Wavefront OBJ file of the C-alpha trace (Angstrom):
o trace
v -57.606 17.077 -10.370
v -58.765 13.469 -10.168
v -61.235 12.623 -12.910
v -64.570 11.323 -11.612
v -67.872 10.140 -13.031
v -71.103 9.383 -11.201
v -74.462 8.035 -12.343
v -77.555 9.402 -10.625
v -81.259 9.890 -11.285
v -84.012 12.500 -10.871
v -83.624 16.221 -10.152
v -81.885 15.462 -6.861
v -79.013 14.302 -9.044
v -78.702 17.622 -10.837
v -79.049 19.592 -7.614
v -76.451 17.408 -5.879
v -73.756 17.801 -8.544
v -74.390 20.955 -10.508
v -71.992 23.202 -8.578
v -68.847 21.318 -9.629
v -69.804 18.736 -12.266
v -70.677 18.802 -15.934
v -74.130 17.248 -16.103
v -75.465 14.966 -18.806
v -79.242 14.516 -18.843
v -80.588 11.253 -20.254
v -84.267 10.660 -21.079
v -84.117 8.116 -23.888
v -87.898 7.563 -24.070
v -88.345 10.216 -25.236
v -87.272 13.812 -24.528
v -83.537 13.680 -25.182
v -84.057 11.525 -28.278
v -86.632 13.992 -29.599
v -84.398 16.989 -28.886
v -81.255 15.385 -30.339
v -83.139 14.355 -33.474
v -84.584 17.857 -33.872
v -81.189 19.514 -33.478
v -79.629 17.181 -36.021
v -82.322 18.108 -38.519
v -81.799 21.833 -38.013
v -84.408 23.011 -35.520
v -83.679 25.464 -32.762
v -84.865 23.778 -29.553
v -86.021 25.534 -26.388
v -86.785 23.198 -23.453
v -89.477 24.182 -20.958
v -90.319 22.868 -17.502
v -94.105 23.296 -17.789
v -96.752 23.953 -20.412
v -97.239 27.467 -19.020
v -93.545 28.142 -19.475
v -93.710 26.651 -22.968
v -96.455 29.079 -23.971
v -94.489 31.998 -22.529
v -91.407 31.024 -24.557
v -93.559 30.465 -27.638
v -94.998 33.978 -27.320
v -91.516 35.382 -27.948
v -90.897 33.347 -31.121
v -92.139 33.620 -34.676
v -94.274 30.678 -35.822
v -93.207 28.372 -32.951
v -93.753 24.623 -32.933
v -95.024 23.378 -29.566
v -93.915 19.795 -28.965
v -94.385 17.665 -25.902
v -96.361 15.603 -23.442
v -97.251 15.622 -19.786
v -98.331 12.372 -18.181
v -98.179 10.802 -21.628
v -100.724 13.191 -23.124
v -100.118 15.995 -25.597
v -101.079 19.283 -23.906
v -103.962 21.305 -25.305
v -102.774 23.804 -27.871
v -99.628 21.865 -28.786
v -98.836 20.845 -32.346
v -97.041 17.551 -31.750
v -96.458 15.047 -29.004
v -92.969 14.250 -27.703
v -92.212 11.960 -30.625
v -88.765 11.566 -32.199
v -90.270 9.569 -35.064
v -92.738 12.324 -35.930
v -90.081 15.015 -35.583
v -87.791 13.089 -37.945
v -90.566 13.024 -40.560
v -91.265 16.773 -40.535
v -89.709 19.398 -42.763
v -90.682 22.687 -41.056
v -87.271 23.093 -39.453
v -87.446 26.889 -39.754
v -89.878 26.969 -36.816
v -88.376 27.311 -33.326
v -89.316 24.209 -31.332
v -90.535 24.558 -27.755
v -90.201 21.174 -26.046
v -91.780 20.041 -22.777
v -92.003 16.575 -21.239
v -93.056 14.926 -18.004
v -89.540 14.687 -16.602
v -86.780 15.118 -19.170
v -87.029 18.807 -19.990
v -87.530 19.744 -16.337
v -84.321 17.866 -15.575
v -82.525 19.701 -18.361
v -83.625 23.052 -16.988
v -82.631 22.088 -13.440
v -79.085 21.646 -14.787
v -78.826 25.342 -15.602
v -76.018 26.927 -13.630
v -73.748 23.874 -13.736
v -70.304 24.173 -15.360
v -71.900 22.590 -18.445
v -75.170 20.791 -19.164
v -75.580 18.290 -22.004
v -78.209 15.857 -23.233
v -77.647 12.325 -24.487
v -79.597 9.373 -25.821
v -78.886 6.142 -27.693
v -78.163 8.181 -30.826
v -75.213 10.221 -29.576
v -73.785 8.689 -26.397
v -70.325 8.123 -27.894
v -70.075 11.686 -29.186
v -71.101 13.028 -25.781
v -68.629 10.766 -23.959
v -65.764 11.854 -26.216
v -66.625 15.514 -25.656
v -66.716 15.021 -21.889
v -63.310 13.308 -21.925
v -61.871 16.254 -23.822
v -63.394 19.006 -21.686
v -64.435 17.943 -18.171
v -62.802 16.226 -15.195
v -65.975 15.730 -13.155
v -69.112 14.397 -14.771
v -72.558 13.464 -13.468
v -74.706 11.411 -15.840
v -78.297 11.777 -14.661
v -81.299 9.753 -15.788
v -84.648 11.504 -15.903
v -86.646 8.800 -14.184
v -90.367 8.244 -14.592
v -92.894 7.767 -11.805
v -90.179 7.269 -9.257
v -88.263 4.730 -11.324
v -84.839 4.869 -12.947
v -85.943 3.279 -16.194
v -83.920 0.579 -17.929
v -83.226 2.511 -21.120
v -81.863 5.472 -19.148
v -79.697 3.209 -17.001
v -78.258 1.726 -20.181
v -77.386 5.047 -21.783
v -75.939 6.482 -18.563
v -73.844 3.346 -18.095
v -72.512 3.396 -21.663
v -71.318 6.980 -21.248
v -69.785 6.300 -17.834
v -68.084 3.155 -19.125
v -66.308 5.148 -21.819
v -65.176 7.700 -19.257
v -63.852 4.994 -16.937
v -61.929 3.474 -19.856
v -60.356 6.930 -20.306
v -59.211 7.068 -16.701
v -62.168 8.428 -14.762
v -62.939 6.983 -11.326
v -66.494 5.714 -10.671
v -67.519 7.801 -7.684
v -70.136 5.511 -6.140
v -70.753 1.766 -5.867
v -73.990 2.275 -7.800
v -72.052 3.791 -10.681
v -69.849 0.701 -10.846
v -72.902 -1.554 -10.675
v -74.666 0.189 -13.552
v -71.557 0.031 -15.716
v -71.099 -3.676 -14.997
v -74.778 -4.470 -15.511
v -75.136 -2.790 -18.880
v -71.699 -3.268 -20.407
v -72.188 -4.910 -23.780
v -75.979 -4.501 -23.725
v -77.867 -3.668 -26.893
v -80.717 -1.196 -27.421
v -83.143 -4.090 -28.007
v -82.992 -4.860 -24.292
v -84.982 -1.707 -23.640
v -88.040 -3.379 -25.207
v -88.815 -4.860 -21.782
v -88.816 -1.541 -19.933
v -91.982 0.021 -18.535
v -91.471 2.983 -20.852
v -91.554 0.599 -23.813
v -94.711 -0.999 -22.424
v -96.327 2.422 -22.267
v -95.478 3.185 -25.885
v -96.911 -0.153 -27.026
v -100.059 0.183 -24.926
v -100.676 3.733 -26.140
v -100.187 2.905 -29.819
v -96.882 4.749 -30.151
v -94.715 1.859 -31.261
v -93.140 3.978 -33.992
v -91.247 5.854 -31.280
v -90.087 2.645 -29.628
v -88.815 1.326 -32.953
v -87.175 4.669 -33.702
v -85.300 4.662 -30.396
v -84.109 1.090 -30.794
v -83.135 1.354 -34.462
v -81.154 4.597 -34.136
v -78.074 3.524 -32.211
v -74.933 5.659 -31.956
v -75.606 7.172 -35.375
v -75.120 10.882 -34.611
v -71.911 12.736 -33.893
v -73.504 15.727 -32.181
v -73.214 17.084 -28.644
v -76.198 19.192 -27.549
v -75.711 21.521 -24.590
v -77.950 23.949 -22.726
v -76.705 27.432 -23.617
v -78.702 30.453 -22.459
v -81.788 28.242 -22.016
v -81.573 26.883 -25.550
v -80.222 23.502 -26.618
v -77.392 23.984 -29.083
v -74.937 21.675 -30.822
v -71.530 22.643 -29.409
v -69.192 20.359 -31.348
v -69.816 21.675 -34.844
l 1 2 3 4 5 6 7 8 9 10 11 12 13 14 15 16 17 18 19 20 21 22 23 24 25 26 27 28 29 30 31 32 33 34 35 36 37 38 39 40 41 42 43 44 45 46 47 48 49 50 51 52 53 54 55 56 57 58 59 60 61 62 63 64 65 66 67 68 69 70 71 72 73 74 75 76 77 78 79 80 81 82 83 84 85 86 87 88 89 90 91 92 93 94 95 96 97 98 99 100 101 102 103 104 105 106 107 108 109 110 111 112 113 114 115 116 117 118 119 120 121 122 123 124 125 126 127 128 129 130 131 132 133 134 135 136 137 138 139 140 141 142 143 144 145 146 147 148 149 150 151 152 153 154 155 156 157 158 159 160 161 162 163 164 165 166 167 168 169 170 171 172 173 174 175 176 177 178 179 180 181 182 183 184 185 186 187 188 189 190 191 192 193 194 195 196 197 198 199 200 201 202 203 204 205 206 207 208 209 210 211 212 213 214 215 216 217 218 219 220 221 222 223 224 225 226 227 228 229 230 231 232 233 234 235 236
């Protein structure tokens, strides 16, 4: 089978490719960074599409930690916003984490039913790419998108993964995939400072998350996958 990789965005991307492709969900600011950080520190992580679903999942867990945001705001009754920096500073890793976000976790859940569904961010894109090369011939790397936009930081991460796959012999399936790879080849995380997501974090006083995202670059060798509606590290 010819090896192929495609970059797409939004839930249409997961719906379009999930029958035959391994899907990688990317939401750098902030859901996949929060989830990857939590998994590395030892939490169990359960993504949810909505706050209602989050509370239902939480009702089945002992001492759950509700983490997330919708429209940039922490939902009522939650313990923590969707903050990788705050998650990294906590020590209550025994508590099952229920995570919800405006777009990222919904995208993760829409990947259920695909041959495999992974998450990636700046922290683990090389580990994810290497795992894909070893296990999958067809890969769709899908950015979460925010307010109808394929944000710069997600384009970058998707492109870095796809570039590694192309170097390993995968064929870029669309002209857009080639364009993203070319545009972001050799880019650095600091370039995401000019994205609208970064502007939102600055304007809302959440610069610690922006600095966390930018300063944690390719530093984790973990591959999180959606397994029975829970995110689990599958390469350890």
